[in-house]
C-alpha positions in Angstrom: 95.3 79.3 -14.8 98.0 80.0 -17.4 98.8 76.3 -17.6 95.1 75.6 -18.3 95.1 78.1 -21.2 98.2 76.5 -22.6 96.5 73.0 -22.5 93.3 74.3 -24.2 95.3 76.0 -26.9 97.3 72.8 -27.5 94.2 70.7 -27.8 92.6 73.2 -30.3 95.8 73.2 -32.3 95.9 69.4 -32.4 92.2 69.2 -33.4 92.8 71.9 -36.1 95.8 70.0 -37.5 93.8 66.7 -37.5 90.9 68.3 -39.3 93.3 69.9 -41.7 94.9 66.4 -42.3 91.7 64.7 -43.2 90.6 67.3 -45.7 90.8 65.9 -49.3 93.5 67.2 -51.5 91.8 69.4 -54.1 91.9 68.5 -57.8 93.5 71.4 -59.6 91.7 71.9 -63.0 94.1 74.3 -64.5 96.4 72.5 -66.9 94.6 69.2 -66.2 93.8 68.6 -69.9 90.3 67.4 -70.8 89.8 64.7 -68.3 90.8 63.7 -64.7 90.4 60.4 -63.0 88.8 61.2 -59.7 88.5 57.9 -57.8 92.0 58.0 -56.2 91.5 61.7 -55.2 88.3 61.0 -53.1 87.7 60.2 -49.5 85.3 57.4 -48.4 83.0 57.1 -45.4 80.7 54.2 -44.8 77.4 54.7 -43.0 76.4 51.2 -41.7 73.1 52.4 -40.3 72.2 54.4 -43.5 70.6 57.3 -41.7 73.3 59.9 -41.3 72.6 63.4 -42.7 74.9 65.6 -44.6 75.5 67.8 -41.6 76.5 64.8 -39.5 78.8 63.6 -42.2 80.4 67.0 -42.6 80.9 67.6 -38.9 80.3 64.8 -36.5 81.8 62.0 -38.6 84.1 64.0 -40.7 87.2 62.5 -39.1 86.1 59.0 -40.2 86.7 59.7 -43.9 89.6 57.6 -45.3 91.5 58.2 -48.5 90.7 56.1 -51.5 93.6 54.0 -52.8 92.2 53.2 -56.3 90.7 55.0 -59.2 88.0 52.3 -59.5 85.8 52.2 -56.4 84.2 48.8 -55.7 82.0 48.3 -52.6 80.2 45.2 -53.8 76.8 44.3 -52.3 76.2 46.2 -49.1 73.4 47.6 -47.0 75.5 50.5 -46.0 75.3 54.0 -47.4 78.6 55.1 -48.9 79.7 58.8 -48.7 82.4 60.3 -50.9 84.1 63.6 -50.5 86.3 65.4 -53.0 87.5 68.9 -53.6 88.1 70.9 -56.8 90.3 73.9 -57.2 88.8 75.8 -60.2 91.1 78.8 -60.0 91.9 79.9 -63.5 90.0 76.9 -64.9 89.4 77.0 -68.6 85.6 76.7 -69.3 83.1 74.4 -67.6 83.8 71.1 -66.0 81.6 68.1 -65.3 81.5 65.2 -62.9 80.7 62.0 -64.8 79.9 58.5 -63.5 79.5 56.0 -66.4 78.2 53.0 -64.3 74.5 53.5 -65.1 72.9 50.9 -62.8 73.5 52.7 -59.4 70.2 52.7 -57.6 70.6 56.0 -55.7 73.3 58.6 -56.3 73.1 62.1 -54.9 75.6 65.0 -55.4 75.7 67.8 -52.8 77.0 71.1 -54.2 77.7 74.1 -52.1 75.1 76.9 -52.5 76.2 80.6 -52.9 74.0 81.5 -49.9 75.4 78.7 -47.7 74.4 75.1 -47.2 74.3 72.5 -50.0 72.1 71.8 -52.9 71.3 68.2 -53.7 71.0 66.5 -57.2 69.4 63.1 -56.7 69.7 60.7 -59.6 69.9 56.9 -60.1 68.3 54.1 -62.1 65.5 53.8 -59.5 64.6 57.5 -59.9 62.8 59.1 -62.8 65.1 60.2 -65.6 63.7 63.8 -65.5 65.5 64.4 -62.2 68.9 64.3 -64.0 70.5 67.6 -64.5 71.7 66.5 -68.0 69.9 64.3 -70.6 72.6 61.6 -70.7 72.5 57.8 -70.0 75.4 58.3 -67.6 75.2 60.4 -64.5 76.6 63.9 -65.5 76.7 66.9 -63.1 77.9 70.4 -63.9 80.5 71.7 -61.4 80.5 75.3 -60.2 83.7 76.5 -61.8 82.6 80.1 -62.7 83.6 81.6 -59.4 86.9 79.9 -59.2 88.6 78.9 -55.9 88.3 75.6 -54.0 85.0 73.8 -53.6 84.2 70.7 -51.6 81.6 68.2 -52.9 79.9 65.2 -51.4 78.4 62.1 -53.0 75.9 59.8 -51.4 75.7 56.3 -52.8 73.2 53.6 -51.9 71.7 50.6 -53.7 70.5 47.0 -53.7 72.9 45.9 -56.3 76.7 46.0 -56.5 78.1 49.5 -55.8 80.9 50.2 -58.3 82.1 53.5 -59.5 84.8 55.1 -61.6 84.1 58.8 -61.4 85.7 61.2 -63.9 86.0 64.9 -64.3 85.7 66.2 -67.9 86.0 69.6 -69.5 83.2 70.5 -71.9 85.3 69.5 -74.8 86.4 66.2 -73.2 82.8 65.4 -72.4 81.6 66.0 -75.9 84.4 64.0 -77.4 84.0 61.0 -75.0 80.3 61.0 -75.5 80.7 61.1 -79.3 83.1 58.1 -79.2 80.8 56.2 -76.8 77.7 56.8 -78.9 79.5 55.7 -82.0 80.6 52.4 -80.3 77.2 51.9 -78.8 75.5 52.6 -82.1 77.6 50.0 -83.9 76.8 47.5 -81.1 73.1 48.0 -81.1 72.9 48.4 -84.8 74.7 45.1 -85.3 72.3 43.4 -82.9 69.2 45.0 -84.6 70.5 44.0 -88.1 71.1 40.4 -87.0 67.7 40.2 -85.3 65.8 41.5 -88.4 67.9 39.3 -90.7 67.2 36.1 -88.7 63.5 37.1 -88.4 63.4 37.3 -92.2 65.1 33.9 -92.5 62.6 32.4 -90.1 59.7 33.8 -92.1 61.3 32.6 -95.3 62.6 29.2 -94.3 60.3 28.4 -91.4 63.2 26.9 -89.5 62.7 27.4 -85.8 66.4 27.7 -85.1 66.3 31.2 -86.5 63.2 32.1 -84.3 65.1 30.9 -81.2 68.1 33.0 -82.2 65.7 36.0 -82.6 64.5 35.3 -79.0 68.2 35.1 -77.9 69.0 38.5 -79.5 65.9 40.1 -78.0 67.0 39.0 -74.6 70.5 40.3 -75.2 69.2 43.7 -76.4 66.8 44.0 -73.4 69.6 43.2 -70.9 72.0 45.7 -72.4 69.6 48.6 -72.8 68.5 48.0 -69.2 71.9 47.8 -67.6 73.3 50.4 -70.1 70.9 53.1 -69.1 69.3 53.5 -72.6 66.0 52.0 -71.5 65.5 54.6 -68.8 66.7 57.4 -71.1 64.5 56.6 -74.1 61.9 53.9 -73.4 60.6 54.2 -69.8 62.0 57.5 -68.4 59.3 57.9 -65.8 59.0 54.2 -64.9 62.4 53.3 -63.4 60.8 50.3 -61.6 61.3 48.4 -64.9 65.0 48.5 -64.4 64.7 46.2 -61.4 63.5 43.5 -63.7 66.6 43.3 -65.9 67.0 39.7 -64.7 64.0 38.7 -66.9 66.4 38.9 -69.8 68.5 36.2 -68.2 65.7 33.7 -68.4 64.7 34.7 -71.9 68.3 34.2 -73.0 68.5 30.9 -71.1 65.3 29.5 -72.6 66.1 30.7 -76.2 69.6 29.4 -75.9 68.4 26.0 -74.8 65.9 25.7 -77.7 68.5 27.0 -80.1 71.2 24.6 -79.0 68.8 21.7 -79.0 68.0 22.2 -82.6 71.3 23.6 -83.8 73.3 20.7 -82.3 70.6 18.2 -83.3 70.6 16.7 -79.8 67.3 14.7 -80.1 68.6 12.9 -83.3 72.3 12.6 -82.6 72.8 12.9 -78.9 69.6 11.9 -77.0 71.5 11.7 -73.6 72.4 15.4 -73.8 68.9 16.1 -75.0 67.6 14.7 -71.7 70.1 16.7 -69.8 68.8 19.9 -71.5 65.2 19.0 -70.5 66.4 18.8 -66.8 68.1 22.2 -67.3 64.9 23.7 -68.5 63.0 22.4 -65.5 65.7 24.0 -63.3 65.6 27.4 -64.8 61.8 27.3 -64.7 62.0 26.7 -60.9 64.6 29.4 -60.5 62.3 31.8 -62.5 59.5 31.2 -60.0 61.8 31.6 -57.1 63.1 34.9 -58.6 59.8 36.6 -57.9 59.9 35.7 -54.2 63.5 36.6 -53.3 64.4 40.1 -52.4 67.5 42.0 -53.7 70.4 41.4 -53.5 69.6 37.6 -53.3 67.5 37.8 -56.5 70.5 39.3 -58.3 72.7 36.6 -57.0 70.3 33.9 -58.3 70.1 35.4 -61.8 73.9 35.8 -61.8 74.3 32.1 -60.9 71.8 31.1 -63.6 73.8 33.1 -66.2 77.1 31.6 -65.2 75.6 28.0 -65.1 74.0 28.6 -68.5 77.2 29.7 -70.1 79.3 26.9 -68.5 76.7 24.3 -69.5 76.5 25.3 -73.1 80.2 25.8 -73.5 80.7 22.2 -72.2 77.9 20.9 -74.3 79.3 22.4 -77.5 82.8 21.2 -76.7 81.5 17.6 -76.0 79.4 17.4 -79.2 82.4 18.8 -81.2 84.7 16.2 -79.7 82.3 13.4 -80.7 82.6 14.4 -84.4 79.8 17.0 -85.0 82.0 19.5 -86.9 79.4 22.1 -87.2 79.7 22.8 -83.5 83.2 24.3 -83.8 82.0 28.0 -84.1 79.4 27.3 -81.4 82.2 26.3 -79.0 84.3 29.3 -80.0 81.4 31.7 -79.4 80.6 30.4 -75.9 84.1 30.0 -74.7 84.8 33.8 -75.2 81.3 34.7 -73.9 81.9 32.5 -70.8 85.1 34.5 -70.0 83.5 37.9 -70.5 80.4 37.1 -68.4 82.5 35.5 -65.7 84.6 38.6 -65.4 81.5 40.8 -65.4 79.9 38.8 -62.7 82.8 38.6 -60.3 83.5 42.3 -61.1 80.0 43.2 -60.0 80.3 41.0 -56.9 83.4 42.8 -55.9 85.6 39.8 -56.1 88.1 41.5 -58.4 89.1 45.2 -58.6 86.6 47.2 -60.6 87.7 48.5 -63.9 86.2 50.9 -66.5 85.9 48.0 -69.0 83.7 45.9 -66.7 80.4 47.5 -67.6 81.2 46.9 -71.3 82.0 43.2 -70.9 78.4 42.1 -71.6 78.5 44.2 -74.8 81.8 42.6 -75.9 80.7 39.1 -75.1 77.2 39.5 -76.6 78.6 41.0 -79.9 81.1 38.2 -80.1 78.4 35.5 -79.6 76.1 37.2 -82.1 78.8 37.3 -84.7 80.0 33.7 -84.1 76.5 32.2 -83.8 75.5 34.0 -87.0 78.5 32.4 -88.7 77.6 29.1 -87.1 74.1 29.3 -88.6 75.7 29.9 -92.0 78.1 27.0 -91.4 75.1 24.9 -90.3 73.3 25.7 -93.5 76.3 24.8 -95.5 76.8 21.6 -93.5 73.1 20.6 -93.9 73.4 21.4 -97.6 76.5 19.2 -98.0 74.7 16.5 -96.0 71.7 16.8 -98.2 73.8 16.5 -101.3 75.6 13.5 -99.9 72.3 11.9 -99.0 71.0 12.7 -102.5 74.2 11.2 -104.0 73.9 8.1 -101.9 70.2 7.8 -102.8 71.0 8.2 -106.4 73.7 5.6 -106.2 71.4 3.2 -104.3 68.7 3.8 -106.9 71.2 3.1 -109.7 72.3 0.0 -107.9 68.7 -1.2 -107.4 67.9 -0.4 -111.0 71.0 -2.5 -112.0 69.8 -5.3 -109.7 66.4 -5.1 -111.2 67.8 -5.2 -114.7 70.0 -8.1 -113.8 67.0 -9.9 -112.3 65.0 -9.3 -115.5 67.9 -10.7 -117.5 68.1 -13.7 -115.1 64.4 -14.1 -115.3 64.5 -14.1 -119.1 67.4 -16.4 -119.2 65.7 -18.7 -116.7 62.5 -18.8 -118.7 64.4 -19.5 -121.9 66.3 -22.2 -120.1 63.2 -23.8 -118.5 61.2 -23.6 -121.8 64.1 -25.3 -123.6 64.6 -27.9 -120.9 60.9 -28.7 -120.7 60.7 -28.9 -124.5 63.5 -31.5 -124.7 61.8 -34.2 -122.5 58.4 -33.5 -124.1 60.0 -34.2 -127.5 61.4 -37.4 -126.1 58.0 -38.4 -124.7 56.5 -37.6 -128.2 59.1 -39.7 -129.9 58.5 -42.5 -127.4 54.8 -42.4 -128.2 55.5 -42.6 -131.9 57.8 -45.6 -131.4 55.3 -47.3 -129.2 52.4 -47.0 -131.7 54.3 -49.3 -134.2 53.7 -52.4 -131.9 57.3 -53.4 -132.3 58.4 -55.2 -129.3 62.0 -54.4 -130.0 61.3 -50.7 -129.5 59.8 -51.1 -125.9 63.2 -50.8 -124.3 64.1 -47.6 -126.1 60.7 -46.0 -125.4 61.0 -46.6 -121.6 64.6 -45.5 -121.7 63.6 -42.1 -123.2 60.8 -41.7 -120.7 63.1 -42.4 -117.7 65.8 -40.1 -119.2 63.3 -37.2 -119.5 62.0 -37.8 -116.0 65.5 -37.8 -114.6 66.4 -34.6 -116.3 63.2 -32.8 -115.2 63.8 -33.8 -111.6 67.5 -32.7 -111.9 66.4 -29.3 -113.3 64.0 -28.6 -110.5 66.3 -29.8 -107.7 69.4 -28.0 -109.0 67.4 -24.7 -109.6 65.9 -24.8 -106.1 69.3 -25.5 -104.6 70.9 -22.5 -106.4 68.1 -20.1 -105.4 68.3 -21.2 -101.8 72.1 -20.5 -101.7 71.6 -17.1 -103.4 68.9 -15.9 -101.1 70.3 -16.9 -97.7 71.3 -14.0 -95.5 73.8 -15.7 -93.2 76.9 -17.6 -94.3 77.1 -21.3 -93.3 78.9 -22.4 -90.2 82.6 -22.8 -90.9 85.4 -24.7 -89.4 88.9 -26.0 -90.3 88.9 -28.2 -93.4 91.6 -30.2 -95.1 91.2 -29.9 -98.9 93.8 -32.5 -99.7 91.8 -35.3 -98.0 88.5 -34.1 -99.5 89.9 -34.2 -103.0 91.5 -37.6 -102.3 88.1 -39.0 -101.3 86.5 -37.6 -104.4 89.2 -39.1 -106.6 88.6 -42.5 -105.0 84.8 -42.1 -105.7 85.5 -41.3 -109.3 88.2 -43.9 -109.8 86.2 -46.0 -112.3 85.3 -43.0 -114.4 89.0 -41.8 -114.4 90.2 -45.3 -115.3 87.6 -45.6 -118.1 88.8 -42.2 -119.6 92.5 -43.3 -119.0 93.1 -39.9 -117.3 96.1 -39.1 -115.1 94.8 -37.2 -112.0 97.4 -35.9 -109.6 96.4 -34.4 -106.2 99.4 -32.2 -105.2 97.5 -30.3 -102.4 99.6 -30.1 -99.2 98.3 -32.5 -96.6 99.0 -29.9 -93.9 96.8 -27.2 -95.5 93.8 -26.2 -93.5 91.2 -23.6 -94.6 88.2 -22.0 -93.0 85.1 -23.2 -94.8 81.9 -25.2 -94.5 83.1 -28.8 -95.0 80.0 -30.1 -96.8 79.8 -27.1 -99.2 83.5 -27.1 -99.9 83.4 -30.8 -100.7 80.4 -30.0 -103.0 82.5 -27.3 -104.7 85.4 -29.7 -105.3 83.0 -32.3 -106.6 81.6 -29.8 -109.2 85.1 -28.7 -110.2 86.4 -32.3 -110.7 83.2 -33.2 -112.6 83.8 -30.4 -115.0 87.4 -31.3 -115.4 86.6 -34.9 -116.1 83.7 -34.1 -118.4 85.7 -31.8 -120.7 89.0 -33.6 -120.6 90.1 -35.6 -123.7 90.7 -39.4 -123.3 94.2 -40.0 -122.1 94.7 -36.5 -120.8 95.6 -35.3 -117.4 94.1 -33.3 -114.5 96.2 -31.7 -111.8 95.2 -30.1 -108.4 97.8 -27.9 -106.8 97.9 -25.5 -103.8 99.9 -22.4 -102.8 99.8 -20.6 -99.5 100.2 -16.8 -98.8 100.6 -16.7 -95.0 101.0 -12.9 -95.0 97.6 -12.4 -96.5 96.0 -15.4 -94.8 94.7 -17.1 -97.9 95.3 -20.4 -99.7 95.1 -20.7 -103.5 93.9 -24.0 -105.0 94.0 -24.6 -108.7 92.3 -27.4 -110.7 93.6 -27.5 -114.2 92.9 -29.9 -117.1 94.0 -30.3 -120.8 90.5 -30.3 -122.2 88.4 -28.2 -124.5 89.3 -24.8 -122.9 87.2 -21.7 -123.4 87.1 -18.5 -125.3 87.3 -15.0 -123.7 83.6 -14.5 -124.1 82.8 -17.8 -122.5 85.1 -17.0 -119.5 83.1 -13.8 -118.9 79.8 -15.7 -118.7 80.9 -19.0 -117.3 80.1 -18.1 -113.7 76.6 -16.8 -114.6 73.6 -19.1 -113.8 72.2 -21.2 -116.7 75.3 -20.7 -118.9 76.2 -24.0 -120.7 79.4 -24.5 -122.7 78.4 -25.7 -126.2 74.8 -26.7 -127.3 72.2 -27.5 -124.7 71.0 -30.3 -126.9 74.2 -32.2 -126.5 75.3 -31.2 -122.9 74.1 -33.0 -119.8 74.6 -30.2 -117.3 72.2 -27.5 -116.3 74.5 -24.5 -116.3 74.3 -24.0 -112.5 77.3 -25.9 -111.0 79.9 -23.1 -111.3 77.3 -20.4 -110.3 76.5 -22.4 -107.2 80.2 -23.0 -106.5 80.9 -19.2 -106.7 78.0 -18.4 -104.3 79.2 -20.9 -101.7 82.9 -19.8 -102.0 82.1 -16.1 -101.8 79.8 -16.5 -98.7 82.8 -17.8 -96.7 85.0 -14.9 -97.8 86.7 -16.6 -100.7 86.9 -16.1 -104.4 86.3 -18.4 -107.5 87.4 -17.6 -111.0 88.3 -19.4 -114.3 91.2 -19.1 -116.7 91.9 -20.6 -120.1 94.6 -19.9 -122.8 92.0 -20.6 -125.4 89.8 -23.3 -127.1 91.5 -26.7 -127.0 94.3 -25.6 -124.7 92.9 -26.6 -121.3 91.0 -25.0 -118.5 91.9 -23.9 -114.9 89.5 -23.3 -112.0 91.0 -21.1 -109.2 89.8 -21.1 -105.5 91.1 -18.5 -103.0 90.1 -19.6 -99.5 90.9 -18.1 -96.0 93.5 -20.0 -94.0 92.7 -21.8 -90.8 96.3 -22.7 -90.1 99.2 -24.0 -92.1 102.0 -26.2 -90.7 103.9 -27.3 -93.8 106.4 -25.6 -96.1 105.4 -22.8 -98.4 104.4 -23.7 -102.0 103.5 -27.1 -103.3 
């Protein structure tokens, strides 16, 4: 019997030591300052069936409590009920102390405080419960602790919810609570004040400018504000204190933000005009979020929360990529857009995985949407200003280009008027000349002098020939000037073309006793239209022969610049030459050297030659030292190939 008593005593002693071992270490408030981090001083019990009572937790399952190993408590999404136990030693505590939990979107949080007459008094709070149940009018969960009687007191917290269960409980003295609340309200006031100012400002811009991009930004800001006041506890505190059901629809702001952002980005980045492929992608994205929005009403928490979180992450990733891609393709105004969404992507990503329990919970996690949203608002506001400046510069550039085009068109019109006037003067003169000849022929013919018949018919034939020449040459010039495409080109050999022309003009050259030397390299090959290049050489030689004095000389030489890919051909004579004024006008149509009454040309040969040369990528110009000192015509033609030595 004595042995039995010893065994019973040993068992009771063991149970007493175990019970003593699992009791939480009390938090001593004396000398603790103004705040104490409580998370690491708590003990945790998980109720997987979610129906244990406080008595069962205190007695039957008390041994199942485990010590917390972190000041930030993160349980993620769970169907279990979480019980927390902590003890406070208020002996010689200075003033009142408060338990504060700043994560305001816990669905159900209940504090059990020992009653003076025995038992425990409960304080049920949470964002699914009316705000009037809270013991203190504060967006966070604030409970006054019983520190007046001193001694050690044990408290219990019951935590349950459909969303992520995250906590960072703190103990504050009255002074610490006032100071921390003051700082928090100052920061929150700056945050919401900035959002409100930007919303009103962009609304005024929309009403003033009627630019929808500002209206879309207002929608975006409204979604950001609704999301933050909902998850931040201010909505339940000030706007719908007795209707906590509204808090469950915080995900609506996700779709408002996604829609507004899609419309904003489409117009801000000018996707329809500049990047139609990305515009089509955005249309598919809108269909996707529309489908997700309908599905959101069917799904039950926490799956609905997961869906809205996935939509938020997809939205930020999509528009970060979109802004970066558009920026890389040269749309400079997107640079601030990219900077805004890159930082916002990081903050939302950390907030999402923090709520999902994928990373250790930290006190800054609830404020990540505030930080990201404020950053985006500031950057996108600057981006709107940058866009206005970009569009203004683009408008100025377009206005400048339009002005330059107008001036160019006016100059073209003025030149056309001058050409028209010159053409009319030329035609009137040229028509007057053969008419005078015909009149003279009629006068001669009326004298019945048989000797004059030959002269009469010669004048008539000469007038007819000149009229036909005027019409044909003019039509040829206008056809060349008006064609839109250059002629087909190939490899041509100028030396052999000139040589053939010299043989054709041999009788004329011999009659004028001219010395004509063709010094063009036989190996020179240029890219040109063979028929038109031959026509240019024919005109150049005709001018040289016409204006050369009897017994003079004409020389054709060539030079090659292989580095630049051009050949330079020069036809020079020792004839009448030209003045500086004549050289300026000599390439213009209908310009004739000397008097029209004594010249046989029509003033179009060099003008046609210039058009034909320029249309194959060459150049044509004239030089002369002065009247009576000779004349040189220069052709610069693109090389086809060159096999000979350098300069001839």
